[in-house]
NUKETI-635843 format. One record per residue (C-alpha): x, y, z; residue number from 1. Coordinates in pm, 1 decimal. Each point is the difference from the previous one (the first is absolute). Last residue first. Layout:
BEGIN
<<X,Y,Z>,NUM>
...
This chain:
BEGIN
<<1624.8,-7741.3,6157.4>,643>
<<36.9,-275.6,-281.6>,642>
<<-383.1,-97.0,23.7>,641>
<<-62.7,96.5,-359.5>,640>
<<-58.5,-285.1,-252.2>,639>
<<-262.2,-142.0,236.6>,638>
<<-229.5,296.7,-46.6>,637>
<<-94.0,-67.7,-330.9>,636>
<<-180.7,230.8,-211.5>,635>
<<25.1,275.3,259.6>,634>
<<357.0,-74.6,-2.1>,633>
<<12.4,16.2,-417.9>,632>
<<-192.0,314.7,-13.8>,631>
<<189.9,179.6,293.0>,630>
<<378.2,-87.6,-202.6>,629>
<<-196.9,186.8,-325.0>,628>
<<-112.2,291.5,211.3>,627>
<<322.6,86.8,119.4>,626>
<<171.5,-42.9,-282.6>,625>
<<-251.1,235.8,-199.2>,624>
<<81.1,236.2,260.7>,623>
<<363.8,-0.4,21.3>,622>
<<9.5,-6.7,-429.3>,621>
<<-190.8,323.6,10.1>,620>
<<167.3,189.7,240.0>,619>
<<300.6,-48.3,-180.6>,618>
<<-172.7,77.0,-334.7>,617>
<<-155.7,300.2,182.2>,616>
<<327.6,110.6,88.2>,615>
<<203.6,-29.8,-278.5>,614>
<<-247.7,179.4,-201.0>,613>
<<-14.8,280.0,269.0>,612>
<<396.5,36.9,-49.6>,611>
<<-9.6,46.4,-345.2>,610>
<<-289.5,209.7,-29.1>,609>
<<164.1,225.4,309.8>,608>
<<327.6,-18.0,-165.7>,607>
<<324.8,-125.5,180.7>,606>
<<90.9,-169.0,-337.7>,605>
<<162.8,-359.3,74.1>,604>
<<-237.8,-128.2,157.4>,603>
<<116.6,-269.0,261.7>,602>
<<78.9,-335.5,-114.6>,601>
<<29.4,-198.5,344.3>,600>
<<-376.9,-32.8,90.9>,599>
<<-99.1,-58.7,-404.0>,598>
<<216.5,-317.2,34.2>,597>
<<-137.0,-134.3,329.8>,596>
<<-357.4,83.3,-129.1>,595>
<<85.4,-207.1,-298.7>,594>
<<123.5,-322.7,222.3>,593>
<<-288.6,39.0,226.3>,592>
<<-180.8,27.7,-346.3>,591>
<<156.4,-385.4,-78.8>,590>
<<-99.0,-123.2,361.4>,589>
<<-369.5,147.9,-78.1>,588>
<<28.9,-269.7,-330.2>,587>
<<95.6,-285.0,194.3>,586>
<<-274.7,22.4,284.2>,585>
<<-234.3,32.1,-301.5>,584>
<<98.0,-332.2,-91.3>,583>
<<-40.8,-186.5,297.1>,582>
<<-352.4,196.6,58.9>,581>
<<-82.8,-203.9,-318.1>,580>
<<139.6,-328.3,110.8>,579>
<<-157.5,63.0,341.0>,578>
<<-324.0,20.5,-179.9>,577>
<<20.7,-308.8,-253.1>,576>
<<107.5,-258.3,271.1>,575>
<<336.5,-89.9,-12.7>,574>
<<98.5,-343.4,-35.7>,573>
<<343.7,-106.1,-59.4>,572>
<<130.1,339.6,202.2>,571>
<<-157.4,-129.7,289.3>,570>
<<-166.7,274.5,266.6>,569>
<<59.8,90.6,292.1>,568>
<<371.9,-9.1,50.4>,567>
<<134.5,89.8,-305.2>,566>
<<-309.8,317.4,-89.3>,565>
<<92.4,134.7,357.6>,564>
<<367.9,21.4,-19.2>,563>
<<-23.0,172.1,-324.0>,562>
<<-256.4,256.6,139.5>,561>
<<224.4,78.0,297.5>,560>
<<265.3,88.7,-233.0>,559>
<<-205.6,206.6,-205.4>,558>
<<-150.3,221.2,315.9>,557>
<<369.8,47.8,118.2>,556>
<<51.2,134.5,-377.9>,555>
<<-281.2,233.4,11.3>,554>
<<90.5,97.4,379.4>,553>
<<357.8,72.5,-116.8>,552>
<<-152.1,205.1,-318.1>,551>
<<-223.0,218.1,187.8>,550>
<<272.7,139.0,271.5>,549>
<<187.4,75.3,-292.4>,548>
<<-346.2,181.6,-167.4>,547>
<<-69.3,186.5,264.3>,546>
<<349.6,143.6,77.7>,545>
<<15.8,68.7,-388.9>,544>
<<-382.7,149.4,45.9>,543>
<<97.8,241.4,275.0>,542>
<<322.7,107.2,-199.8>,541>
<<-239.1,56.4,-326.0>,540>
<<-245.4,209.7,204.8>,539>
<<257.0,236.9,107.6>,538>
<<78.5,32.8,-395.5>,537>
<<-317.6,23.2,-74.3>,536>
<<-139.4,259.4,253.0>,535>
<<385.3,186.6,-145.9>,534>
<<-177.6,-38.6,-305.2>,533>
<<-310.7,162.3,77.8>,532>
<<142.9,303.6,86.1>,531>
<<237.3,80.7,-273.0>,530>
<<-322.8,-108.0,-213.6>,529>
<<-212.1,276.0,155.7>,528>
<<272.6,245.7,-32.6>,527>
<<39.4,-70.9,-355.4>,526>
<<-398.9,1.3,-72.2>,525>
<<30.3,337.0,187.9>,524>
<<228.5,150.9,-239.7>,523>
<<-212.5,-158.4,-287.8>,522>
<<-267.9,152.0,122.4>,521>
<<165.1,351.8,18.5>,520>
<<110.7,-53.2,-363.1>,519>
<<-332.2,-122.9,-129.3>,518>
<<-157.4,328.1,191.2>,517>
<<268.1,222.7,-183.7>,516>
<<-53.3,-168.9,-362.1>,515>
<<-358.1,46.9,24.1>,514>
<<11.3,349.7,117.4>,513>
<<243.9,8.6,-333.6>,512>
<<-257.4,-117.5,-188.9>,511>
<<-294.9,242.7,104.8>,510>
<<-289.5,-188.6,-233.0>,509>
<<-118.0,-103.1,364.2>,508>
<<-210.6,-332.4,95.7>,507>
<<319.9,-235.9,23.3>,506>
<<148.1,304.1,237.9>,505>
<<-319.4,-137.7,279.1>,504>
<<41.3,-317.9,-15.7>,503>
<<340.3,4.4,87.5>,502>
<<-93.8,268.9,276.5>,501>
<<-215.2,-276.4,103.9>,500>
<<231.8,-281.9,30.6>,499>
<<259.2,182.8,150.4>,498>
<<-213.0,117.0,260.3>,497>
<<-120.8,-363.0,49.8>,496>
<<347.5,-127.3,67.9>,495>
<<44.2,274.7,212.4>,494>
<<-271.0,-141.0,237.3>,493>
<<199.9,-357.5,-31.2>,492>
<<321.5,154.3,81.3>,491>
<<338.8,77.1,-183.6>,490>
<<54.4,337.2,192.0>,489>
<<-114.5,308.1,-181.2>,488>
<<261.0,279.5,-105.7>,487>
<<-61.8,-36.2,-403.3>,486>
<<-372.3,-53.8,68.9>,485>
<<-101.5,289.5,202.7>,484>
<<226.1,243.8,-246.1>,483>
<<-184.1,-237.5,-295.4>,482>
<<-336.0,157.7,155.8>,481>
<<80.2,342.3,53.3>,480>
<<118.0,58.8,-334.3>,479>
<<-262.7,-169.5,-189.6>,478>
<<-289.8,185.1,-56.8>,477>
<<114.1,426.5,-27.7>,476>
<<354.2,-19.7,-5.1>,475>
<<-27.0,-299.1,-229.1>,474>
<<-250.3,198.7,-225.6>,473>
<<176.8,314.8,-3.8>,472>
<<301.1,-173.5,-130.8>,471>
<<-183.1,-194.4,-255.1>,470>
<<-157.6,342.8,-128.9>,469>
<<345.1,154.1,-36.2>,468>
<<193.9,-296.6,-78.9>,467>
<<-252.2,-43.2,-277.8>,466>
<<-24.9,360.7,-123.0>,465>
<<375.6,20.7,-66.8>,464>
<<14.2,-344.4,-137.3>,463>
<<-263.5,105.6,-278.1>,462>
<<228.7,344.4,-69.2>,461>
<<304.7,-191.5,-49.3>,460>
<<-141.1,-235.5,-258.9>,459>
<<-120.9,285.8,-167.7>,458>
<<312.9,168.9,-4.4>,457>
<<153.3,-273.0,-163.6>,456>
<<306.2,-178.9,77.1>,455>
<<-107.8,-156.8,283.2>,454>
<<-277.0,-149.9,-108.3>,453>
<<239.9,-276.0,-200.1>,452>
<<220.0,-55.8,305.0>,451>
<<-378.3,-29.8,198.7>,450>
<<-85.0,-301.1,-246.3>,449>
<<-270.6,47.9,-253.8>,448>
<<-375.8,89.6,159.2>,447>
<<-263.3,-222.3,47.0>,446>
<<-315.3,221.0,31.8>,445>
<<-213.5,-1.0,258.2>,444>
<<245.1,126.0,254.6>,443>
<<-86.2,373.3,-35.2>,442>
<<-371.5,-62.2,1.3>,441>
<<-31.0,-196.8,296.6>,440>
<<297.4,233.8,180.6>,439>
<<-254.4,293.9,-56.8>,438>
<<-307.7,-169.1,138.5>,437>
<<167.2,-133.1,316.9>,436>
<<151.9,333.0,35.1>,435>
<<-362.7,177.9,-1.0>,434>
<<-131.3,-305.7,240.2>,433>
<<280.8,90.6,275.8>,432>
<<-119.3,358.4,-67.8>,431>
<<234.0,254.1,-184.0>,430>
<<220.9,295.0,70.1>,429>
<<38.7,253.6,-219.9>,428>
<<410.3,144.2,-92.4>,427>
<<18.2,-127.6,-306.8>,426>
<<-324.9,82.9,-161.9>,425>
<<0.4,59.3,-375.4>,424>
<<297.9,-257.6,-8.4>,423>
<<-262.2,-251.4,163.1>,422>
<<-267.5,67.9,-210.4>,421>
<<258.3,-42.2,-328.3>,420>
<<130.7,-329.3,123.1>,419>
<<-360.5,-127.9,25.6>,418>
<<-69.6,101.6,-347.5>,417>
<<267.3,-185.4,-128.1>,416>
<<-70.3,-291.3,218.9>,415>
<<-355.0,-4.9,-104.2>,414>
<<90.2,33.0,-359.9>,413>
<<265.5,-335.9,42.9>,412>
<<-282.4,-180.5,142.0>,411>
<<-187.0,74.1,-303.3>,410>
<<263.5,-106.5,-208.7>,409>
<<63.9,-314.6,168.0>,408>
<<-360.3,-90.9,-62.9>,407>
<<7.0,88.7,-367.9>,406>
<<-233.1,210.0,-208.3>,405>
<<-56.0,310.0,247.4>,404>
<<364.9,115.0,-87.9>,403>
<<-158.0,142.2,-353.2>,402>
<<-306.1,143.0,156.0>,401>
<<256.0,234.5,272.9>,400>
<<226.1,83.2,-311.5>,399>
<<-310.3,140.3,-214.7>,398>
<<-120.9,167.0,349.7>,397>
<<295.3,200.9,37.4>,396>
<<-17.6,110.8,-372.5>,395>
<<-333.9,119.3,48.3>,394>
<<81.7,160.0,278.2>,393>
<<316.5,177.4,-125.7>,392>
<<-229.6,112.0,-285.7>,391>
<<-267.4,138.2,290.1>,390>
<<326.5,234.3,142.7>,389>
<<79.9,113.9,-322.0>,388>
<<-268.9,294.9,-148.8>,387>
<<-187.9,138.5,329.0>,386>
<<282.8,-46.2,256.5>,385>
<<298.2,4.4,-206.5>,384>
<<-75.7,287.6,-151.0>,383>
<<-170.6,128.7,293.4>,382>
<<335.0,1.9,215.0>,381>
<<-74.6,16.1,390.9>,380>
<<83.6,-348.9,77.3>,379>
<<212.1,-23.5,-280.2>,378>
<<335.7,-163.2,219.3>,377>
<<-260.0,-200.1,221.6>,376>
<<-156.4,-183.5,-280.6>,375>
<<308.8,-19.0,-231.1>,374>
<<183.2,-167.0,283.9>,373>
<<-288.7,-252.4,57.4>,372>
<<-41.7,-102.2,-362.1>,371>
<<412.1,-37.5,8.1>,370>
<<-32.1,-206.0,280.2>,369>
<<-272.3,-213.6,-196.2>,368>
<<196.3,-64.2,-260.6>,367>
<<272.2,-81.3,192.9>,366>
<<-159.4,-234.1,194.9>,365>
<<-139.8,-204.0,-270.9>,364>
<<351.0,-6.6,-181.3>,363>
<<131.3,-162.6,325.0>,362>
<<-243.5,-224.0,67.0>,361>
<<48.4,-86.5,-405.3>,360>
<<388.0,-75.2,62.9>,359>
<<-162.1,-195.3,335.8>,358>
<<-182.2,-205.7,-243.4>,357>
<<262.9,-74.8,-228.9>,356>
<<268.9,-75.3,297.9>,355>
<<-280.4,-241.3,186.8>,354>
<<-80.3,-196.4,-327.9>,353>
<<414.0,-54.6,-47.0>,352>
<<21.7,-102.9,307.0>,351>
<<-330.2,-266.7,2.6>,350>
<<106.5,-139.5,-331.2>,349>
<<-358.4,-113.8,-167.0>,348>
<<100.3,78.4,-352.0>,347>
<<-362.5,138.2,-62.8>,346>
<<67.4,263.5,248.4>,345>
<<329.7,154.6,-196.3>,344>
<<-243.9,77.1,-300.5>,343>
<<-270.1,150.1,251.4>,342>
<<295.3,196.6,154.3>,341>
<<138.3,178.9,-297.4>,340>
<<-352.2,116.5,-146.3>,339>
<<-14.6,173.8,323.1>,338>
<<314.2,110.4,-8.3>,337>
<<-60.4,166.5,-352.2>,336>
<<-339.2,142.9,140.1>,335>
<<184.6,153.7,268.0>,334>
<<273.9,175.7,-202.4>,333>
<<-306.9,135.0,-196.7>,332>
<<-161.4,160.9,297.2>,331>
<<331.3,161.0,126.0>,330>
<<10.0,160.4,-367.5>,329>
<<-299.1,99.3,48.0>,328>
<<95.1,172.6,317.2>,327>
<<271.1,199.5,-209.3>,326>
<<-227.3,87.1,-240.9>,325>
<<-234.4,149.0,262.3>,324>
<<299.6,226.2,127.7>,323>
<<82.9,94.8,-313.7>,322>
<<-364.1,93.5,-94.9>,321>
<<-61.5,197.1,329.4>,320>
<<316.8,221.9,-119.3>,319>
<<-141.4,72.3,-333.9>,318>
<<-317.1,81.1,158.8>,317>
<<102.4,228.2,237.1>,316>
<<241.9,160.0,-267.3>,315>
<<-281.5,52.8,-242.9>,314>
<<-65.7,-208.0,-314.2>,313>
<<10.9,128.2,-335.2>,312>
<<293.2,182.8,-7.4>,311>
<<146.8,-194.9,-299.6>,310>
<<256.2,-131.9,213.4>,309>
<<-234.3,-95.9,257.6>,308>
<<-239.1,-183.8,-273.5>,307>
<<379.6,-164.4,-110.5>,306>
<<43.5,-95.5,350.6>,305>
<<-324.9,-112.7,60.2>,304>
<<-5.3,-217.4,-360.5>,303>
<<377.5,-195.8,62.7>,302>
<<-127.0,-61.3,356.0>,301>
<<-362.7,-156.2,-140.6>,300>
<<199.1,-223.1,-249.7>,299>
<<254.9,-124.3,259.4>,298>
<<-272.3,-91.4,209.9>,297>
<<-238.3,-180.0,-247.5>,296>
<<340.9,-210.7,-100.8>,295>
<<96.7,-103.4,317.1>,294>
<<-356.4,-100.4,67.7>,293>
<<-321.1,118.3,130.8>,292>
<<-275.1,-100.9,-163.9>,291>
<<-109.8,-282.1,177.6>,290>
<<-8.0,188.2,341.3>,289>
<<-238.5,266.2,-151.5>,288>
<<118.0,330.6,-115.9>,287>
<<-190.2,376.3,-4.3>,286>
<<204.8,248.1,-156.7>,285>
<<22.2,322.0,238.9>,284>
<<-271.3,227.4,31.0>,283>
<<78.1,388.8,-20.7>,282>
<<-282.5,208.7,171.0>,281>
<<-137.0,229.1,-296.3>,280>
<<-89.2,341.4,37.5>,279>
<<-269.5,191.0,-227.0>,278>
<<-21.5,370.4,-130.4>,277>
<<-328.1,82.7,-188.6>,276>
<<90.0,325.3,-196.7>,275>
<<-349.1,174.6,-122.4>,274>
<<73.8,278.6,-309.3>,273>
<<-305.6,201.5,-45.5>,272>
<<-95.1,228.9,-276.0>,271>
<<-275.3,262.5,85.1>,270>
<<-343.9,46.4,39.0>,269>
<<-100.1,-371.1,10.6>,268>
<<19.8,-162.1,349.1>,267>
<<-210.1,-331.2,133.0>,266>
<<293.5,-73.9,187.3>,265>
<<-179.3,-347.7,101.3>,264>
<<-157.2,-55.6,-357.2>,263>
<<372.8,52.7,-126.2>,262>
<<154.7,-225.1,265.3>,261>
<<-284.6,-279.5,-102.4>,260>
<<111.9,7.8,-365.9>,259>
<<358.9,6.3,84.0>,258>
<<-61.4,-335.6,224.2>,257>
<<168.1,7.0,318.9>,256>
<<327.7,-151.8,205.0>,255>
<<60.2,-259.0,261.9>,254>
<<-102.3,237.9,321.4>,253>
<<-323.0,78.4,-189.4>,252>
<<-249.3,87.3,229.0>,251>
<<166.5,301.1,154.4>,250>
<<35.2,134.4,-364.0>,249>
<<-355.8,-28.5,-57.4>,248>
<<-129.7,176.7,293.7>,247>
<<250.4,244.7,-49.3>,246>
<<-133.4,52.5,-309.5>,245>
<<-351.7,31.1,87.6>,244>
<<69.8,239.8,261.3>,243>
<<204.8,218.5,-238.2>,242>
<<-164.8,311.6,-100.3>,241>
<<242.9,175.3,-208.4>,240>
<<36.3,385.8,66.0>,239>
<<3.2,234.1,-322.6>,238>
<<365.4,91.4,-75.1>,237>
<<-42.8,398.6,-55.6>,236>
<<202.7,69.3,-322.2>,235>
<<295.6,220.5,-18.4>,234>
<<288.5,-234.8,-54.8>,233>
<<-226.7,-178.3,-258.7>,232>
<<-69.0,-359.4,101.3>,231>
<<100.4,-356.6,40.7>,230>
<<-138.9,-154.4,247.7>,229>
<<161.8,-290.5,241.8>,228>
<<-124.6,-262.2,185.5>,227>
<<203.2,-177.8,286.2>,226>
<<-8.5,-375.5,91.7>,225>
<<151.3,-172.2,255.8>,224>
<<145.9,-353.9,125.0>,223>
<<-217.2,-239.0,-176.6>,222>
<<112.1,-382.5,34.2>,221>
<<258.1,-219.6,-146.2>,220>
<<125.8,-336.1,157.1>,219>
<<289.1,-116.3,-232.4>,218>
<<82.3,-350.5,-91.4>,217>
<<-19.9,47.7,-394.9>,216>
<<328.6,75.2,-78.2>,215>
<<28.1,216.9,-298.4>,214>
<<190.8,284.3,200.8>,213>
<<76.3,331.6,-175.9>,212>
<<-295.0,34.6,-229.2>,211>
<<52.0,367.0,-175.7>,210>
<<-339.8,-38.9,-127.3>,209>
<<110.9,70.7,-401.9>,208>
<<-384.3,162.7,-124.7>,207>
<<79.6,395.1,29.9>,206>
<<-307.0,149.6,-226.2>,205>
<<37.2,183.5,-294.9>,204>
<<-233.5,147.2,-191.4>,203>
<<59.1,43.2,-419.5>,202>
<<166.0,310.3,-133.7>,201>
<<165.3,-224.7,-250.8>,200>
<<324.3,145.4,103.6>,199>
<<-111.6,-10.1,343.2>,198>
<<-62.7,-337.6,-23.2>,197>
<<298.0,-101.5,-118.0>,196>
<<191.0,214.1,237.8>,195>
<<-195.7,-173.4,277.0>,194>
<<60.1,-324.7,-104.3>,193>
<<374.4,36.2,-40.8>,192>
<<16.4,145.9,370.1>,191>
<<-220.8,-303.7,152.5>,190>
<<224.8,-240.5,-178.4>,189>
<<310.2,190.2,194.1>,188>
<<-240.8,-63.1,291.8>,187>
<<33.0,-366.5,-31.2>,186>
<<359.2,26.0,25.4>,185>
<<-35.8,160.3,343.6>,184>
<<-214.2,-327.0,118.2>,183>
<<251.2,-242.5,-158.6>,182>
<<235.1,163.6,227.2>,181>
<<304.0,196.5,-143.9>,180>
<<371.3,-132.2,151.8>,179>
<<241.0,327.8,-70.4>,178>
<<-325.3,207.9,12.0>,177>
<<132.2,321.0,-205.5>,176>
<<-226.6,-151.5,-335.2>,175>
<<-306.6,101.3,250.0>,174>
<<104.6,350.7,53.3>,173>
<<30.0,80.2,-367.3>,172>
<<-323.2,-136.4,-102.3>,171>
<<-90.4,208.9,245.6>,170>
<<149.6,333.1,-126.4>,169>
<<-121.6,-104.5,-363.2>,168>
<<-370.3,-24.9,116.6>,167>
<<39.2,324.8,202.6>,166>
<<180.4,169.5,-313.6>,165>
<<-282.2,-156.4,-205.5>,164>
<<-252.6,239.7,138.9>,163>
<<167.8,287.4,18.1>,162>
<<105.7,-11.6,-356.3>,161>
<<-420.9,50.9,-55.6>,160>
<<43.8,294.4,171.5>,159>
<<-136.9,254.9,-297.2>,158>
<<-247.0,-287.3,-140.3>,157>
<<-97.8,24.1,339.8>,156>
<<2.0,-195.2,355.0>,155>
<<-192.9,-16.4,280.0>,154>
<<144.4,-147.7,273.9>,153>
<<-124.4,-213.4,304.7>,152>
<<219.0,-149.2,297.5>,151>
<<7.9,-265.5,265.5>,150>
<<236.5,-59.3,233.2>,149>
<<79.9,-278.0,209.8>,148>
<<112.6,-126.0,324.9>,147>
<<37.4,-357.3,121.3>,146>
<<-40.6,-119.3,353.3>,145>
<<163.3,-242.9,235.8>,144>
<<185.6,291.2,141.2>,143>
<<375.2,-181.6,107.8>,142>
<<-51.8,-342.2,-182.5>,141>
<<-142.9,133.2,-338.6>,140>
<<-281.9,-86.9,-109.1>,139>
<<-10.1,-302.2,-239.2>,138>
<<-196.2,90.3,-302.6>,137>
<<-270.3,-254.8,13.2>,136>
<<-143.5,68.4,-364.9>,135>
<<24.1,336.7,-130.8>,134>
<<-178.9,253.5,-222.4>,133>
<<-319.1,-157.3,-27.4>,132>
<<-260.6,113.3,-207.4>,131>
<<-358.6,-30.2,10.1>,130>
<<-206.1,36.4,-307.3>,129>
<<-47.1,355.5,-244.1>,128>
<<-401.4,-3.4,-53.5>,127>
<<-71.8,304.1,-210.7>,126>
<<271.2,10.1,-238.3>,125>
<<174.9,303.3,-3.2>,124>
<<83.9,199.4,-298.3>,123>
<<-1.0,373.8,152.9>,122>
<<-196.3,266.4,-97.4>,121>
<<121.1,401.5,13.0>,120>
<<-186.8,303.5,-29.0>,119>
<<-15.0,314.4,-220.6>,118>
<<8.3,-157.7,-368.2>,117>
<<-363.3,-66.4,33.9>,116>
<<31.7,-342.5,-138.7>,115>
<<208.2,-64.6,271.7>,114>
<<402.0,2.8,-12.9>,113>
<<178.7,-313.6,81.4>,112>
<<152.4,-142.3,269.4>,111>
<<161.5,-353.2,6.8>,110>
<<27.2,-217.8,338.5>,109>
<<332.0,-141.3,151.5>,108>
<<-54.1,-193.2,320.9>,107>
<<226.0,-186.9,273.9>,106>
<<344.8,67.7,-132.5>,105>
<<320.0,-130.0,232.4>,104>
<<246.4,206.4,155.4>,103>
<<304.8,-125.9,135.0>,102>
<<223.1,208.4,190.5>,101>
<<351.7,-164.5,-13.5>,100>
<<142.2,-142.2,363.2>,99>
<<-132.8,-356.1,-18.9>,98>
<<-315.9,-58.2,-166.2>,97>
<<-103.3,-331.8,191.2>,96>
<<149.1,215.1,305.5>,95>
<<-325.7,227.9,-39.6>,94>
<<96.6,292.3,171.5>,93>
<<-218.4,260.5,-159.7>,92>
<<-217.0,-203.3,-302.2>,91>
<<-121.0,264.6,-258.8>,90>
<<-307.9,29.0,-173.6>,89>
<<-159.5,102.6,-370.5>,88>
<<-290.2,215.0,-109.9>,87>
<<39.6,133.5,-342.0>,86>
<<-262.4,203.0,-183.8>,85>
<<-3.2,72.8,-347.0>,84>
<<24.5,176.6,-316.1>,83>
<<-68.5,410.4,135.2>,82>
<<38.2,201.2,-334.6>,81>
<<-56.2,369.3,170.7>,80>
<<-25.4,-67.6,355.5>,79>
<<256.7,267.6,109.6>,78>
<<-101.1,272.2,-236.2>,77>
<<-302.7,-1.2,260.5>,76>
<<249.3,200.3,222.7>,75>
<<-84.7,345.3,-104.5>,74>
<<-376.0,-70.5,-18.1>,73>
<<22.4,-82.8,389.3>,72>
<<-55.6,-341.2,146.2>,71>
<<-363.0,-142.2,82.1>,70>
<<-91.9,-112.8,-334.1>,69>
<<296.0,-202.1,-64.2>,68>
<<-27.3,-156.9,347.6>,67>
<<-365.9,-57.8,-58.3>,66>
<<64.5,-161.1,-332.0>,65>
<<266.7,-245.2,132.8>,64>
<<-219.6,-143.8,298.4>,63>
<<-300.4,-55.9,-221.5>,62>
<<208.9,-174.0,-251.7>,61>
<<158.8,-204.7,285.9>,60>
<<-353.6,-42.3,53.6>,59>
<<-25.6,-337.4,-213.3>,58>
<<261.6,-218.9,229.9>,57>
<<-289.4,-6.2,257.6>,56>
<<119.7,-202.8,215.4>,55>
<<389.4,-152.2,-19.9>,54>
<<34.6,-296.8,241.3>,53>
<<368.5,-77.7,68.2>,52>
<<147.7,-297.2,208.1>,51>
<<299.7,-12.6,233.1>,50>
<<185.7,-341.5,129.7>,49>
<<209.0,48.3,346.6>,48>
<<203.1,-294.8,138.7>,47>
<<164.1,30.6,367.8>,46>
<<-330.2,-104.4,189.9>,45>
<<255.9,-145.0,270.7>,44>
<<14.9,314.5,187.7>,43>
<<-331.0,-13.0,153.1>,42>
<<-290.5,124.1,-223.1>,41>
<<-280.7,40.4,282.7>,40>
<<-334.6,-35.0,-178.7>,39>
<<-196.0,394.3,1.8>,38>
<<21.7,47.0,-349.3>,37>
<<83.4,338.9,-130.5>,36>
<<-215.2,180.3,-198.6>,35>
<<72.0,370.4,-118.4>,34>
<<-260.4,230.2,-241.4>,33>
<<32.5,311.9,-204.7>,32>
<<368.1,51.0,-30.8>,31>
<<58.1,238.0,-289.7>,30>
<<176.6,-43.3,-289.2>,29>
<<62.6,326.8,-189.3>,28>
<<-7.3,167.2,-298.5>,27>
<<183.9,281.2,-70.5>,26>
<<-59.3,406.4,-22.7>,25>
<<312.8,193.0,19.5>,24>
<<156.1,-137.4,-371.9>,23>
<<384.1,135.4,-80.4>,22>
<<166.0,-307.2,75.8>,21>
<<-256.4,-269.5,-179.7>,20>
<<-317.5,-94.6,10.2>,19>
<<36.8,3.4,377.9>,18>
<<116.4,-314.7,196.7>,17>
<<-253.1,-231.6,207.4>,16>
<<44.6,60.8,309.6>,15>
<<77.0,-255.8,197.9>,14>
<<-141.9,-376.9,27.5>,13>
<<128.4,-219.1,271.5>,12>
<<-32.1,-392.8,-87.7>,11>
<<-88.1,-97.3,387.4>,10>
<<247.1,-136.9,218.3>,9>
<<96.6,362.3,50.0>,8>
<<-351.9,112.6,146.4>,7>
<<24.9,-307.3,200.4>,6>
<<339.2,75.4,161.2>,5>
<<-116.6,353.2,77.3>,4>
<<-367.7,-187.2,123.9>,3>
<<224.4,-138.7,298.5>,2>
<<26.8,-388.1,-5.3>,1>
C-alpha cells in the first residue's frame, strides 16, 4: 500500500481555523510523528477503528496566551471575552452518513481571564481519557480508507452565535437522513450534551462512540499512529524523541494503555493529540453442525441483509455471507435426509433404504462440490481465503462426522469422494490396481435401480465413471483372453483356458468384465456341448447296434439255461444253490426285457444331458447283464453249455 493511501487512512488534521475571519495568526496542528505498522494489511481488513488521546490539555492555556501575546496591539481586540475552545471532526466519504457532511464534537473547553486579567486560563481536567470516535467503520470498497478533518475554533462572547450555528447545521444535516442509523442519532445526544455543558461552562468530551458493528468476531490490530501538536502558527516545533514510542507501538499490535503511551511519548511542552488507527478483519459467526437449522439460517440471512442495508458490512463480505448461507442450506438438507435415512432404515425395506441412502449421497456430493467450487472461484479472494474458507471446512468436517456413524453412510461418503476425485481428473489414465480400488469404492453401496439412478444427475455421473473405469480395465486385462476364448475350439486345452479366465474374473470388482468373461465362457460351453452332443449321438447309434445283438444273445442264453435246469435237475428236489441260480436267471430275463424297452425308446429331446443319460443307462444295463450271466456260468458250468 502506497504511503499516500496510508496517510488518507489516518484521520487527517488540517490547520485549525483562525479565531475569526480577520485574524492573521492562528493555532496550528502540526504532525510531529507518523508510525505505520509493518504488517501487510490485505483487502479483507475492511474496517477502521480510531482512538484519540489528548495529552497536555492544560497546555492550551500556554498556546492561547502565546498566540495572544504574539499579535499586534491592533489585533488584540479579537481576543477580548474569549469563552471556549471547541475541537470537532468531520468525516468525509463515509457512506454511513450519506451525502451530507456531518461534524461531530470531540472536546469543548471553557476559557476565562487569569487573575492578572492579561492572560487566559482553560478549565481542563488534568487527565482526559482516550475517546473512540469510530468503531469498525466499513471502509469504502474502492479506496479502503476514511478521511477526516479535525478543527479547533475559539469562540468569544461576540461570536457565540457562530458556535450555535455549527450545532444547528449538524442537527439539520442529521434530520435529512431518510433512515438515520443509531450511530447518527447518538450524535443528537452529543450535541445536546455539548450545549448543556457549554451553558454551564463545563468541560465537554465526546462519549458516544460510533459503534457500527456490534459483532465480536473481528480480528483487530494497530495500523498506524499519528502525533499532532497544537502550537501557535509562529511557534517553532520542538522535535519529539520517538525511539521509545516506536518500540512501544511495534510491540503492541493489539493496542496499548494510555499510561504507557504517555510515558513513551514523554512530551510536555504543548497539547498533543495522538490518533491511533486500527484495522479489523471481518469474522463470520462461527457455527457447529448442531447449530444449523432452517431457523438459524433464516435469522442469519435477515441479520446480514439488515447489516448490508445499513452499510455495516462491505459488499465483498456480504457476497461471501450470501454464498455461505446457500452452503448452510445444503448442509441443513443433508441433515434432514440423514434423519429420513435413519428412520427408514429401521423399517428394513431394502428398496426404500437404497433410495434414502442415495438421497443422502446426493446431498453430500452437492455439499462437497459446492465447497470445491467456492475454493476454485475465490482462490485469490482474501475475504474468502482468510475468513470463510475455514468455516466451509468446519461444516464439511461436521458432515463427514455424521457419515461416519453408519457402515452404509461411510461407504456413501467414500463413493462421493471417489466420484469427486474422478471428476477432477477426467483425462488421467490409471493403473489396474488403481481402477480396482476406485471400482471397489463405487460398488460399496447398494444403489437403487438403474431406472431410478438414470433420473438423477448424480446417478448418471456414477455410471459414467463406472463405464470409463470398466472399459479401460477390460481392454487392459481381459480383452485379449476373451477374444481368444470366443474363437477357441472346444478342446481340453481350451477348457483350461476357460477355467483360468473365469477364476481371474471372479476376483475383479469390474462387473462388466466378469459379464464379458462369463458370456465368452457360455459361448465356449455351447460349442463344447454341441460337440459332445454329436459324440453322444454317435455313441447312441453304436450302443443301439450293440444292444440289439446283446438282447438276442441274452435270450439265447436264457433258453439254454432253461433246458439245462429241466434236464439236469429234478424239479421236485433241486439243490438249494441251484434253486438260487434259477431265481437269479428268472430275474435276469426281466432285465433283458427292460433293456429291450429302453433300446426301443430313444430320447425324445436330442439334448446332451438327455442323450448322455440314455447312453449311460443302455451301457449300464448291458454291463450288468453281461456280468450277471457270467456269474451264473461261473457258479454252475453245466448251465451254460449250449454253444
